[in-house]
Backbone as a chain_set.jsonl record, in Angstrom:
{"seq": "MAFYSQEDSGDDYLFKIVLIGDSAVGKSNLLARFARDEFYPNSKSTIGVEFQTQKVEIKGKEIKAQIWDTAGQERFRAVTSAYYRGAVGALLVYDISRRQTFHSIGRWLNELHTNSDMNVVAILVGNKSDLNEAREVSTEEGKLLAESEGLFFMETSALDSSNVTAAFETVVKEIYNILSRKVMESQKHEPSLSGNGKTVVLEADSDKDNVPNKTWCCSS", "coords": {"N": [[12.699, -9.846, -5.286], [11.194, -8.722, -2.294], [11.998, -6.332, 0.262], [12.827, -5.027, 3.532], [14.356, -2.275, 5.165], [16.497, -1.798, 7.953], [17.004, 0.707, 10.283], [19.976, 2.29, 11.686], [19.571, 2.586, 14.395], [18.434, 0.314, 15.289], [15.862, -0.172, 16.182], [14.16, 0.989, 14.436], [12.307, 0.774, 11.39], [12.172, 0.736, 7.844], [9.781, 0.866, 5.447], [8.985, 0.435, 2.115], [6.323, 1.67, 0.287], [4.03, 1.637, -2.36], [1.924, 3.764, -4.34], [-0.577, 3.118, -6.577], [-2.574, 3.292, -9.581], [-5.117, 4.651, -11.792], [-4.751, 7.896, -13.408], [-5.664, 10.849, -11.626], [-7.249, 9.698, -9.621], [-6.879, 10.375, -7.073], [-4.529, 9.801, -5.705], [-2.242, 11.376, -4.995], [-3.4, 13.212, -3.258], [-4.289, 11.519, -1.241], [-1.855, 10.743, -0.18], [-0.882, 13.258, 0.626], [-2.764, 13.907, 2.563], [-2.369, 11.88, 4.46], [0.386, 12.12, 5.147], [0.8, 14.874, 5.693], [-1.556, 15.941, 6.521], [-3.011, 17.458, 4.673], [-4.888, 18.861, 1.905], [-5.418, 19.27, -1.526], [-7.533, 20.875, -3.461], [-7.402, 21.72, -6.113], [-5.355, 20.331, -7.285], [-2.809, 19.365, -9.606], [-1.564, 16.971, -11.965], [1.776, 16.003, -11.551], [5.154, 15.845, -12.809], [7.336, 13.048, -12.794], [8.55, 11.069, -9.978], [7.363, 11.03, -6.708], [7.92, 11.003, -3.154], [6.964, 10.51, 0.259], [7.825, 10.373, 3.696], [6.481, 8.817, 6.474], [5.967, 8.366, 9.934], [5.015, 5.522, 11.81], [3.842, 3.973, 14.686], [4.15, 0.745, 15.935], [3.469, -1.744, 18.139], [5.384, -0.751, 19.92], [7.515, -0.307, 18.27], [9.126, 1.908, 16.026], [8.018, 2.619, 12.926], [8.998, 3.546, 9.72], [7.286, 4.631, 7.074], [7.867, 4.768, 3.781], [6.423, 6.315, 1.301], [5.583, 6.058, -2.025], [4.645, 7.927, -4.865], [3.243, 7.867, -8.081], [2.861, 10.223, -9.465], [1.652, 11.287, -11.905], [2.789, 9.805, -13.984], [1.329, 7.611, -14.717], [-0.445, 8.381, -16.635], [0.8, 8.084, -19.017], [1.344, 5.464, -19.041], [3.844, 4.799, -18.142], [5.039, 3.854, -15.903], [7.739, 2.533, -14.359], [9.723, -0.486, -13.82], [11.547, 0.11, -11.872], [10.24, 1.754, -10.116], [8.698, 0.04, -8.602], [10.59, -1.489, -7.353], [11.811, -3.075, -4.497], [9.529, -2.596, -3.045], [7.3, -3.292, -0.393], [4.72, -2.988, 0.163], [1.495, -1.923, -1.103], [-0.903, 0.398, -2.331], [-3.727, 0.096, -4.152], [-5.5, 2.17, -6.024], [-8.734, 3.404, -6.826], [-11.343, 5.484, -8.226], [-14.42, 5.949, -6.823], [-16.427, 7.178, -8.212], [-15.901, 6.915, -10.854], [-16.142, 4.491, -13.022], [-14.403, 3.368, -14.901], [-11.87, 3.603, -13.793], [-11.96, 1.694, -11.86], [-12.183, -0.606, -13.385], [-9.63, -0.658, -14.342], [-8.057, -1.672, -12.355], [-7.316, -4.369, -12.435], [-5.29, -4.412, -14.394], [-3.348, -2.813, -13.132], [-2.826, -4.361, -10.897], [-1.739, -6.626, -12.071], [0.565, -5.496, -13.137], [1.855, -4.796, -10.779], [2.357, -7.332, -9.658], [4.0, -8.366, -11.61], [6.277, -6.796, -11.471], [7.17, -6.815, -8.859], [7.624, -8.538, -5.681], [5.576, -11.392, -5.06], [4.619, -11.479, -2.536], [3.985, -8.989, -1.653], [2.21, -6.732, 0.379], [-1.019, -5.731, -0.182], [-3.632, -3.307, -0.572], [-6.897, -2.651, -1.635], [-8.233, 0.357, -2.585], [-11.028, 2.318, -2.535], [-11.406, 5.39, -3.447], [-12.546, 8.796, -2.759], [-14.993, 8.677, -1.374], [-16.655, 10.608, -0.453], [-18.079, 11.466, -2.579], [-20.564, 10.198, -2.819], [-23.106, 10.445, -3.99], [-22.547, 10.535, -6.643], [-21.629, 8.073, -7.172], [-20.335, 5.298, -8.969], [-19.346, 2.833, -8.608], [-20.138, 0.282, -6.508], [-19.848, -0.314, -2.946], [-19.961, -3.006, -2.373], [-19.118, -4.189, -4.775], [-16.441, -3.428, -4.816], [-15.55, -4.762, -2.549], [-15.97, -7.444, -3.284], [-14.18, -7.725, -5.432], [-11.774, -7.356, -4.089], [-11.839, -9.579, -2.377], [-11.672, -11.654, -4.246], [-9.107, -11.318, -5.183], [-7.549, -11.545, -2.975], [-7.02, -9.302, -1.356], [-6.758, -6.584, 1.031], [-9.438, -4.296, 1.808], [-10.814, -1.037, 1.525], [-12.786, 1.921, 1.742], [-12.153, 5.325, 1.107], [-11.739, 8.868, 1.798], [-9.947, 11.452, 0.679], [-10.592, 14.063, 0.824], [-12.315, 14.556, 3.109], [-10.874, 13.15, 4.9], [-11.625, 10.609, 5.711], [-10.918, 7.374, 6.778], [-8.326, 7.421, 5.726], [-5.839, 7.411, 7.147], [-6.209, 4.931, 8.374], [-6.173, 3.169, 6.182], [-3.49, 3.29, 5.207], [-2.145, 2.505, 7.548], [-3.114, -0.071, 7.907], [-1.801, -1.515, 5.903], [0.901, -1.122, 6.677], [0.932, -2.355, 9.22], [0.36, -5.033, 8.561], [2.581, -5.681, 7.001], [4.519, -5.495, 8.97], [3.698, -7.587, 10.64], [4.174, -9.827, 8.99], [6.915, -9.54, 8.721], [7.722, -9.902, 11.396], [7.163, -12.611, 11.753], [9.014, -13.687, 9.957], [11.436, -12.883, 11.119], [11.335, -14.287, 13.522], [11.465, -16.876, 12.523], [14.016, -16.833, 11.344], [15.598, -16.469, 13.583], [15.156, -18.828, 14.839], [16.318, -20.712, 13.146], [18.791, -19.613, 12.52], [20.417, -18.626, 14.896], [22.759, -17.18, 15.376], [22.653, -15.028, 13.706], [20.901, -13.229, 14.672], [19.951, -9.954, 15.262], [22.139, -8.919, 13.939], [21.896, -8.553, 11.178], [20.886, -6.251, 8.549], [18.955, -6.406, 6.743], [16.025, -8.158, 5.941], [14.677, -10.643, 3.963], [11.547, -10.804, 2.379], [9.972, -13.425, 1.307], [7.757, -15.069, -0.921], [5.926, -17.694, 0.389], [4.802, -20.763, 1.952], [3.404, -19.574, 3.976], [1.389, -17.962, 3.12], [-0.802, -19.572, 2.629], [-1.668, -20.066, 5.128], [-2.647, -17.795, 6.183], [-5.463, -16.073, 7.38], [-8.528, -15.115, 5.647], [-8.024, -11.985, 4.247], [-9.574, -9.894, 3.52], [-11.415, -7.045, 4.285], [-13.871, -4.62, 4.991], [-14.346, -1.173, 5.1], [-16.263, 1.577, 5.158], [-17.326, 4.975, 4.788]], "CA": [[12.351, -10.1, -3.898], [10.928, -7.503, -1.539], [12.776, -6.267, 1.488], [12.715, -3.825, 4.355], [15.663, -1.914, 5.714], [16.466, -1.459, 9.371], [17.863, 1.839, 10.563], [21.095, 1.992, 12.576], [19.132, 2.589, 15.789], [18.083, -1.057, 15.644], [14.444, -0.285, 16.476], [13.392, 1.624, 13.38], [12.202, 0.035, 10.143], [11.756, 1.536, 6.699], [9.008, 0.075, 4.503], [8.609, 1.138, 0.894], [4.94, 1.413, -0.11], [3.738, 2.365, -3.591], [0.552, 4.136, -4.678], [-0.797, 2.903, -8.0], [-3.946, 3.472, -10.029], [-5.244, 5.597, -12.892], [-4.56, 9.315, -13.14], [-6.766, 11.634, -11.047], [-8.09, 8.976, -8.654], [-6.65, 10.983, -5.761], [-3.366, 9.216, -5.024], [-1.409, 12.422, -4.397], [-4.104, 13.787, -2.117], [-4.255, 10.528, -0.164], [-0.531, 10.863, 0.425], [-0.8, 14.557, 1.298], [-3.609, 13.849, 3.77], [-1.745, 10.994, 5.443], [1.701, 12.581, 5.583], [0.832, 16.263, 6.154], [-2.924, 16.347, 6.817], [-3.337, 18.524, 3.731], [-5.68, 18.48, 0.741], [-5.314, 20.287, -2.57], [-8.701, 20.688, -4.329], [-7.077, 22.005, -7.511], [-4.043, 19.745, -7.573], [-2.582, 18.905, -10.97], [-0.567, 15.911, -12.082], [3.138, 16.489, -11.683], [6.029, 14.928, -13.531], [8.333, 12.39, -11.97], [8.101, 10.243, -8.855], [7.504, 11.723, -5.434], [7.647, 10.159, -2.002], [6.936, 11.11, 1.59], [8.066, 9.41, 4.769], [5.617, 9.036, 7.625], [6.252, 7.421, 11.01], [3.892, 4.793, 12.411], [4.324, 3.152, 15.801], [3.476, -0.545, 16.052], [4.005, -2.598, 19.203], [6.569, -0.129, 20.493], [8.532, -0.097, 17.243], [8.862, 3.03, 15.145], [8.086, 2.223, 11.522], [8.993, 4.646, 8.758], [6.675, 4.235, 5.812], [8.293, 5.608, 2.669], [5.314, 6.115, 0.372], [5.919, 6.564, -3.352], [3.509, 8.321, -5.703], [3.645, 7.918, -9.492], [2.855, 11.64, -9.84], [1.291, 11.59, -13.281], [3.354, 8.907, -14.995], [0.358, 6.61, -15.144], [-1.143, 8.87, -17.823], [1.545, 7.614, -20.174], [1.655, 4.057, -18.788], [5.309, 4.767, -18.144], [5.521, 3.48, -14.585], [8.791, 1.563, -14.636], [9.988, -1.516, -12.811], [12.328, 0.729, -10.795], [9.282, 2.323, -9.167], [8.222, -1.035, -7.733], [11.697, -2.224, -6.758], [11.938, -2.977, -3.052], [8.241, -2.305, -2.392], [6.718, -4.362, 0.423], [3.306, -2.678, 0.319], [0.92, -1.164, -2.21], [-2.298, 0.821, -2.32], [-4.299, 0.152, -5.498], [-6.544, 3.174, -5.817], [-9.669, 3.778, -7.884], [-12.289, 6.544, -7.883], [-15.744, 5.307, -6.791], [-17.333, 7.886, -9.12], [-15.447, 6.67, -12.234], [-16.063, 3.038, -13.151], [-13.252, 2.967, -15.695], [-10.696, 3.482, -12.912], [-12.146, 0.41, -11.171], [-11.865, -1.634, -14.367], [-8.178, -0.655, -14.562], [-7.353, -2.262, -11.214], [-6.712, -5.636, -12.858], [-4.021, -4.116, -15.077], [-2.377, -2.337, -12.132], [-2.464, -5.494, -10.053], [-0.85, -7.447, -12.875], [1.844, -4.793, -13.204], [2.46, -4.916, -9.457], [2.858, -8.698, -9.507], [5.069, -8.571, -12.584], [7.477, -6.019, -11.139], [7.533, -6.897, -7.441], [7.449, -9.853, -5.083], [4.171, -11.785, -4.895], [4.253, -11.361, -1.132], [3.714, -7.589, -1.337], [0.925, -6.514, 1.045], [-1.772, -4.764, -0.986], [-4.992, -2.956, -0.177], [-7.699, -2.008, -2.664], [-8.786, 1.576, -1.99], [-12.035, 3.057, -3.289], [-11.276, 6.766, -2.956], [-13.596, 9.796, -3.012], [-16.267, 8.217, -0.815], [-17.491, 11.796, -0.223], [-18.893, 11.659, -3.785], [-21.475, 9.064, -2.807], [-24.229, 10.668, -4.903], [-22.058, 10.313, -8.008], [-21.001, 6.753, -7.14], [-20.538, 4.364, -10.079], [-18.864, 1.527, -8.148], [-20.681, 0.039, -5.176], [-18.939, -0.848, -1.937], [-19.973, -4.464, -2.501], [-18.273, -4.551, -5.914], [-15.055, -3.282, -4.379], [-15.262, -5.833, -1.6], [-15.908, -8.706, -4.011], [-12.919, -7.76, -6.18], [-10.704, -7.552, -3.105], [-11.908, -10.966, -1.93], [-11.223, -12.544, -5.326], [-7.671, -11.135, -5.389], [-6.859, -11.704, -1.703], [-6.55, -7.99, -0.92], [-7.532, -5.821, 1.989], [-10.294, -3.339, 1.101], [-11.32, 0.074, 2.305], [-13.155, 3.133, 1.017], [-11.545, 6.48, 1.75], [-11.94, 10.195, 1.226], [-8.851, 12.369, 0.991], [-11.207, 15.366, 1.101], [-12.722, 14.678, 4.521], [-9.886, 12.323, 5.617], [-12.202, 9.34, 6.168], [-10.199, 6.109, 6.616], [-7.044, 7.559, 5.049], [-4.805, 6.884, 8.036], [-6.477, 3.504, 8.586], [-5.752, 2.414, 5.0], [-2.03, 3.181, 5.212], [-1.699, 1.752, 8.722], [-3.442, -1.48, 7.68], [-0.706, -2.084, 5.116], [2.124, -1.117, 7.489], [0.806, -3.357, 10.283], [0.45, -6.375, 7.992], [3.988, -5.886, 6.642], [5.237, -5.742, 10.219], [3.34, -8.931, 11.104], [4.925, -10.776, 8.161], [8.315, -9.365, 9.1], [7.918, -10.516, 12.715], [7.216, -14.061, 11.56], [10.285, -13.997, 9.303], [12.51, -12.706, 12.094], [11.25, -15.412, 14.452], [11.956, -18.062, 11.82], [15.464, -16.722, 11.162], [16.22, -16.664, 14.892], [15.026, -20.247, 15.142], [17.239, -21.488, 12.328], [20.117, -18.986, 12.484], [20.52, -17.81, 16.1], [23.926, -16.32, 15.354], [22.395, -13.852, 12.881], [19.953, -12.365, 15.352], [20.404, -8.618, 15.644], [23.287, -8.463, 13.172], [21.561, -8.199, 9.806], [20.159, -5.017, 8.307], [17.904, -6.67, 5.773], [15.353, -9.456, 5.966], [13.942, -10.82, 2.713], [10.191, -11.315, 2.506], [9.742, -14.251, 0.136], [6.479, -15.772, -0.964], [6.083, -19.089, 0.796], [3.565, -21.426, 2.357], [2.694, -18.786, 4.978], [0.206, -17.358, 2.503], [-1.921, -20.492, 2.758], [-2.096, -20.139, 6.521], [-3.172, -16.504, 6.613], [-6.909, -16.038, 7.199], [-9.014, -14.184, 4.633], [-7.584, -10.662, 4.659], [-10.48, -8.855, 3.044], [-12.372, -6.439, 5.207], [-14.367, -3.4, 4.357], [-14.718, -0.067, 5.986], [-16.651, 2.733, 4.367], [-17.963, 6.024, 5.579]], "C": [[12.169, -8.772, -3.172], [11.742, -7.512, -0.261], [12.413, -5.039, 2.298], [14.113, -3.51, 4.816], [15.504, -1.485, 7.154], [17.474, -0.346, 9.628], [18.939, 1.463, 11.583], [20.695, 1.94, 14.045], [18.745, 1.194, 16.249], [16.607, -1.252, 15.88], [13.575, 0.287, 15.366], [13.427, 0.792, 12.101], [11.702, 0.969, 9.055], [11.069, 0.619, 5.699], [8.674, 0.926, 3.289], [7.213, 0.687, 0.461], [4.641, 2.248, -1.355], [2.239, 2.622, -3.746], [0.384, 3.946, -6.175], [-2.282, 2.982, -8.329], [-3.974, 4.516, -11.13], [-5.008, 7.039, -12.437], [-5.836, 9.925, -12.56], [-7.718, 10.839, -10.156], [-7.877, 9.495, -7.235], [-5.457, 10.44, -5.009], [-2.537, 10.279, -4.3], [-2.082, 13.047, -3.185], [-4.222, 12.811, -0.957], [-2.925, 10.623, 0.579], [-0.395, 12.163, 1.207], [-1.605, 14.551, 2.591], [-2.95, 13.005, 4.846], [-0.465, 11.583, 6.019], [1.682, 13.972, 6.199], [-0.524, 16.794, 6.584], [-3.325, 17.556, 5.969], [-4.154, 17.968, 2.575], [-5.634, 19.616, -0.265], [-6.449, 20.098, -3.576], [-8.41, 20.908, -5.807], [-5.726, 21.43, -7.918], [-3.979, 19.243, -9.005], [-1.513, 17.815, -10.959], [0.812, 16.536, -12.268], [3.988, 15.426, -12.354], [7.043, 14.314, -12.571], [7.712, 11.526, -10.895], [8.361, 11.005, -7.568], [7.322, 10.718, -4.3], [7.697, 10.983, -0.723], [7.208, 10.009, 2.601], [7.227, 9.781, 5.979], [5.901, 7.97, 8.673], [4.96, 6.814, 11.566], [4.453, 3.924, 13.516], [3.481, 1.89, 15.919], [4.187, -1.381, 17.106], [5.33, -2.056, 19.748], [7.695, 0.116, 19.521], [8.145, 1.1, 16.38], [9.088, 2.603, 13.701], [8.076, 3.479, 10.659], [8.437, 4.119, 7.444], [7.098, 5.232, 4.745], [7.31, 5.342, 1.529], [5.602, 6.824, -0.947], [4.655, 6.8, -4.176], [3.992, 8.461, -7.14], [3.621, 9.326, -10.063], [2.67, 11.877, -11.331], [1.818, 10.639, -14.324], [2.325, 7.92, -15.536], [-0.433, 7.069, -16.368], [-0.498, 8.336, -19.093], [1.895, 6.127, -20.068], [3.164, 3.847, -18.766], [5.874, 4.445, -16.769], [6.511, 2.331, -14.774], [8.973, 0.559, -13.501], [10.766, -0.94, -11.631], [11.418, 1.309, -9.719], [8.846, 1.275, -8.141], [9.347, -1.713, -6.944], [11.789, -1.992, -5.254], [10.642, -2.708, -2.314], [7.758, -3.523, -1.607], [5.23, -4.125, 0.67], [2.809, -1.86, -0.857], [-0.527, -0.801, -1.919], [-2.747, 0.919, -3.766], [-5.56, 0.995, -5.413], [-7.419, 3.353, -7.055], [-10.62, 4.841, -7.337], [-13.691, 5.938, -7.934], [-16.732, 5.959, -7.75], [-16.944, 7.723, -10.584], [-15.181, 5.183, -12.418], [-14.826, 2.585, -13.922], [-12.011, 2.781, -14.823], [-10.751, 2.178, -12.124], [-11.783, -0.733, -12.112], [-10.36, -1.738, -14.6], [-7.397, -1.36, -13.465], [-6.663, -3.569, -11.593], [-5.363, -5.429, -13.532], [-2.959, -3.671, -14.09], [-1.914, -3.472, -11.23], [-1.499, -6.415, -10.788], [0.537, -6.808, -12.967], [2.591, -4.898, -11.877], [3.095, -6.295, -9.283], [4.024, -8.98, -10.448], [6.381, -7.943, -12.126], [7.904, -6.076, -9.674], [7.279, -8.302, -6.937], [5.972, -10.151, -4.867], [3.69, -11.615, -3.455], [4.02, -9.913, -0.701], [2.324, -7.478, -0.71], [0.167, -5.429, 0.294], [-3.171, -4.544, -0.431], [-5.668, -2.267, -1.35], [-8.417, -0.831, -2.01], [-9.77, 2.235, -2.948], [-12.049, 4.475, -2.746], [-12.459, 7.639, -3.391], [-14.97, 9.32, -2.545], [-17.195, 9.383, -0.482], [-18.391, 12.077, -1.425], [-19.927, 10.547, -3.916], [-22.63, 9.215, -3.792], [-23.837, 10.427, -6.355], [-21.428, 8.929, -8.157], [-21.37, 5.918, -8.358], [-20.098, 2.954, -9.707], [-19.355, 1.324, -6.718], [-19.613, -0.499, -4.23], [-18.837, -2.366, -2.076], [-19.101, -4.931, -3.66], [-16.795, -4.482, -5.539], [-14.649, -4.416, -3.463], [-15.113, -7.178, -2.3], [-14.608, -8.839, -4.808], [-11.755, -8.029, -5.233], [-10.668, -8.998, -2.63], [-11.345, -11.911, -2.99], [-9.714, -12.467, -5.533], [-6.867, -11.272, -4.094], [-6.291, -10.404, -1.158], [-7.351, -7.49, 0.278], [-8.4, -4.856, 1.182], [-10.776, -2.245, 2.046], [-11.731, 1.209, 1.376], [-12.678, 4.336, 1.819], [-12.034, 7.773, 1.113], [-10.773, 11.067, 1.644], [-9.409, 13.74, 1.349], [-11.565, 15.528, 2.57], [-11.901, 13.783, 5.44], [-10.422, 10.977, 6.111], [-11.333, 8.14, 5.781], [-8.834, 6.216, 5.946], [-5.919, 6.974, 5.896], [-4.972, 5.374, 8.226], [-6.002, 2.665, 7.408], [-4.24, 2.218, 4.982], [-1.549, 2.31, 6.371], [-2.028, 0.265, 8.602], [-2.312, -2.177, 6.934], [0.56, -2.196, 5.956], [2.07, -2.211, 8.556], [0.938, -4.771, 9.737], [1.884, -6.684, 7.557], [4.787, -6.227, 7.895], [4.942, -7.144, 10.755], [4.091, -10.001, 10.322], [6.395, -10.749, 8.547], [8.611, -10.059, 10.43], [8.015, -12.026, 12.611], [8.541, -14.473, 10.933], [11.454, -13.899, 10.274], [12.525, -13.872, 13.075], [11.79, -16.687, 13.804], [13.476, -18.026, 11.681], [16.202, -16.927, 12.484], [16.206, -18.134, 15.288], [16.101, -21.069, 14.427], [18.66, -20.933, 12.311], [20.292, -18.07, 13.697], [21.679, -16.81, 16.038], [23.701, -15.044, 14.55], [21.499, -12.84, 13.576], [20.587, -11.036, 15.736], [21.546, -8.092, 14.814], [22.928, -7.956, 11.787], [20.806, -6.891, 9.713], [19.015, -5.234, 7.337], [17.336, -8.07, 5.969], [14.525, -9.55, 4.7], [12.567, -11.389, 3.002], [9.882, -12.095, 1.239], [8.376, -14.906, 0.223], [6.716, -17.218, -0.572], [4.743, -19.637, 1.256], [2.797, -20.646, 3.395], [1.383, -18.261, 4.419], [-1.02, -18.246, 2.676], [-2.477, -20.53, 4.169], [-2.665, -18.826, 7.043], [-4.666, -16.485, 6.379], [-7.292, -15.015, 6.144], [-8.754, -12.755, 5.077], [-8.617, -9.575, 4.359], [-11.374, -8.35, 4.156], [-12.713, -5.083, 4.663], [-14.706, -2.348, 5.386], [-15.041, 1.131, 5.121], [-17.339, 3.749, 5.248], [-19.166, 6.567, 4.852]], "O": [[12.906, -7.815, -3.412], [12.128, -8.57, 0.236], [11.764, -4.121, 1.795], [14.969, -4.393, 4.852], [14.498, -0.882, 7.529], [18.64, -0.442, 9.244], [18.828, 0.442, 12.262], [21.388, 1.325, 14.855], [18.726, 0.912, 17.447], [16.12, -2.379, 15.793], [12.361, 0.081, 15.369], [14.445, 0.184, 11.771], [10.911, 1.877, 9.311], [11.691, -0.298, 5.162], [8.135, 2.024, 3.429], [6.951, -0.503, 0.291], [4.963, 3.435, -1.398], [1.405, 1.812, -3.34], [1.117, 4.544, -6.963], [-3.135, 2.768, -7.468], [-2.975, 5.19, -11.378], [-5.059, 7.353, -11.248], [-6.945, 9.564, -12.954], [-8.861, 11.247, -9.951], [-8.593, 9.112, -6.31], [-5.374, 10.598, -3.791], [-2.173, 10.105, -3.136], [-1.42, 13.373, -2.2], [-4.253, 13.232, 0.2], [-2.881, 10.589, 1.809], [0.139, 12.174, 2.316], [-1.18, 15.121, 3.596], [-2.969, 13.373, 6.02], [-0.251, 11.553, 7.231], [2.448, 14.246, 7.122], [-0.643, 17.957, 6.969], [-3.892, 18.53, 6.464], [-4.123, 16.769, 2.295], [-5.792, 20.783, 0.095], [-6.346, 19.247, -4.459], [-9.093, 20.347, -6.663], [-5.042, 21.974, -8.785], [-4.971, 18.757, -9.55], [-0.675, 17.752, -10.059], [0.984, 17.476, -13.043], [3.595, 14.264, -12.455], [7.54, 14.976, -11.659], [6.506, 11.279, -10.896], [9.443, 11.555, -7.364], [6.65, 9.701, -4.468], [8.378, 12.005, -0.641], [6.858, 8.849, 2.379], [7.261, 10.919, 6.449], [6.06, 6.796, 8.337], [3.959, 7.504, 11.76], [5.435, 3.211, 13.309], [2.254, 1.955, 15.994], [5.372, -1.687, 16.972], [6.268, -2.812, 20.002], [8.723, 0.684, 19.891], [6.974, 1.28, 16.045], [10.204, 2.269, 13.305], [7.244, 4.366, 10.847], [9.044, 3.27, 6.79], [6.727, 6.404, 4.8], [7.353, 4.296, 0.881], [5.836, 8.032, -0.98], [3.73, 5.988, -4.181], [5.017, 9.09, -7.399], [4.3, 9.596, -11.053], [3.456, 12.596, -11.948], [1.341, 10.656, -15.459], [2.434, 7.452, -16.67], [-1.026, 6.246, -17.065], [-1.162, 8.157, -20.114], [2.642, 5.594, -20.889], [3.685, 2.864, -19.292], [7.04, 4.723, -16.491], [6.149, 1.275, -15.294], [8.459, 0.728, -12.396], [10.658, -1.444, -10.513], [11.786, 1.35, -8.545], [8.652, 1.585, -6.965], [9.083, -2.428, -5.977], [11.84, -0.851, -4.795], [10.64, -2.602, -1.088], [7.805, -4.649, -2.102], [4.558, -4.942, 1.299], [3.589, -1.185, -1.529], [-1.278, -1.587, -1.34], [-2.217, 1.727, -4.528], [-6.557, 0.593, -4.812], [-6.922, 3.442, -8.177], [-10.687, 5.064, -6.128], [-14.111, 5.458, -8.988], [-17.762, 5.367, -8.072], [-17.572, 8.315, -11.463], [-14.131, 4.675, -12.023], [-14.262, 1.532, -13.625], [-11.193, 1.899, -15.087], [-9.714, 1.622, -11.761], [-11.156, -1.709, -11.701], [-9.868, -2.789, -15.01], [-6.204, -1.619, -13.622], [-5.557, -3.848, -11.13], [-4.411, -6.168, -13.279], [-1.805, -4.088, -14.184], [-0.745, -3.534, -10.846], [-0.549, -6.926, -10.194], [1.554, -7.497, -12.886], [3.81, -5.068, -11.854], [4.229, -6.411, -8.818], [4.928, -9.746, -10.113], [7.459, -8.488, -12.363], [8.894, -5.452, -9.292], [6.78, -9.156, -7.67], [5.202, -9.253, -4.527], [2.486, -11.61, -3.194], [3.873, -9.64, 0.49], [1.368, -8.067, -1.214], [0.67, -4.315, 0.151], [-3.804, -5.455, 0.102], [-5.076, -1.397, -1.988], [-9.119, -0.995, -1.012], [-9.394, 2.659, -4.04], [-12.641, 4.734, -1.698], [-13.249, 7.27, -4.261], [-15.976, 9.528, -3.222], [-18.388, 9.179, -0.254], [-19.354, 12.835, -1.314], [-20.137, 10.016, -5.006], [-23.087, 8.227, -4.367], [-24.69, 10.147, -7.197], [-20.769, 8.65, -9.158], [-22.537, 5.828, -8.74], [-20.431, 1.991, -10.399], [-19.025, 2.104, -5.825], [-18.608, -1.064, -4.661], [-17.76, -2.941, -1.918], [-18.419, -5.949, -3.551], [-16.006, -5.357, -5.896], [-13.553, -4.964, -3.577], [-14.232, -7.966, -1.954], [-14.007, -9.912, -4.861], [-10.866, -8.826, -5.533], [-9.593, -9.582, -2.494], [-10.626, -12.857, -2.666], [-9.101, -13.426, -6.001], [-5.644, -11.132, -4.107], [-5.211, -10.393, -0.568], [-8.48, -7.923, 0.507], [-8.132, -4.621, 0.004], [-11.1, -2.498, 3.207], [-11.098, 1.433, 0.344], [-12.783, 4.365, 3.045], [-12.652, 7.776, 0.048], [-10.621, 11.387, 2.823], [-8.779, 14.495, 2.09], [-11.176, 16.507, 3.207], [-12.2, 13.671, 6.629], [-9.735, 10.279, 6.856], [-11.051, 7.921, 4.603], [-8.235, 5.19, 5.624], [-5.142, 6.145, 5.423], [-3.99, 4.632, 8.236], [-5.484, 1.566, 7.604], [-3.761, 1.105, 4.766], [-0.656, 1.48, 6.202], [-1.302, -0.572, 9.136], [-1.914, -3.288, 7.285], [1.22, -3.235, 5.955], [3.056, -2.916, 8.771], [1.558, -5.623, 10.373], [2.355, -7.81, 7.721], [5.624, -7.129, 7.885], [5.839, -7.813, 11.267], [4.588, -10.966, 10.902], [7.036, -11.791, 8.684], [9.636, -10.726, 10.569], [8.832, -12.655, 13.283], [9.128, -15.483, 11.321], [12.357, -14.736, 10.253], [13.587, -14.387, 13.422], [12.482, -17.476, 14.447], [14.149, -19.039, 11.87], [17.298, -17.488, 12.508], [17.106, -18.623, 15.971], [16.704, -21.977, 14.998], [19.62, -21.678, 12.114], [20.314, -16.849, 13.539], [21.583, -15.714, 16.59], [24.46, -14.084, 14.684], [21.358, -11.71, 13.108], [21.604, -10.983, 16.429], [21.91, -6.925, 14.955], [23.569, -7.04, 11.271], [20.162, -6.464, 10.672], [18.193, -4.34, 7.131], [18.076, -9.039, 6.141], [13.753, -8.641, 4.393], [12.429, -12.339, 3.774], [9.565, -11.503, 0.207], [7.903, -15.253, 1.305], [7.589, -17.889, -1.123], [3.69, -19.057, 0.989], [1.653, -20.989, 3.693], [0.393, -18.13, 5.139], [-2.136, -17.754, 2.846], [-3.606, -20.966, 4.391], [-3.108, -18.741, 8.188], [-5.115, -16.842, 5.291], [-6.491, -14.153, 5.785], [-9.2, -12.344, 6.148], [-8.533, -8.467, 4.89], [-12.007, -9.126, 4.873], [-11.92, -4.47, 3.948], [-15.296, -2.642, 6.426], [-14.167, 1.644, 4.422], [-17.864, 3.424, 6.313], [-19.841, 7.464, 5.358]]}, "num_chains": 1, "name": "protein.A"}
């Protein structure tokens, strides 16, 4: 089951979000651009798992997005279940100039569903939109895959920062929307628990059937 944690201040929330996809699709640079507005043209895969925390304000609430990067483990298909534990959001990243990375999305999505809650908010990200002349995967193909899997969709460029912030914030906002519905339900059924708990469980339920089609596309 996925969860979020609430800081002692009472107004802050911590959401764990994972970055997954083949090696060298630009996951680390997406994170660097979002968290520090930096880009490393000669970045190399590193060993281990890295994460950065970035604050996002939504409806007056300060959300802390703790974003985890596989940092090279995907080369060995050694991403463990511990990496996904507690994740409430995911960015599935492919490189628009390398079709094989797009074909791998199905495997990554299956791994995500196997190791985390089905209610995880996910966005399909076609990265490196600045390489349009070398494009091997069309925007329409990305959008169709996202529609078939019920994912958000966006094309980004960590190099020129196009849509990077928007992609992360889309996931954070949707997690917050789901969380708000859960809190309202818990207050309705368990008024005495309001404001006392530090964790709310996000379980897959019938809400999914009532959510409108989430897929939307934004490319530069």
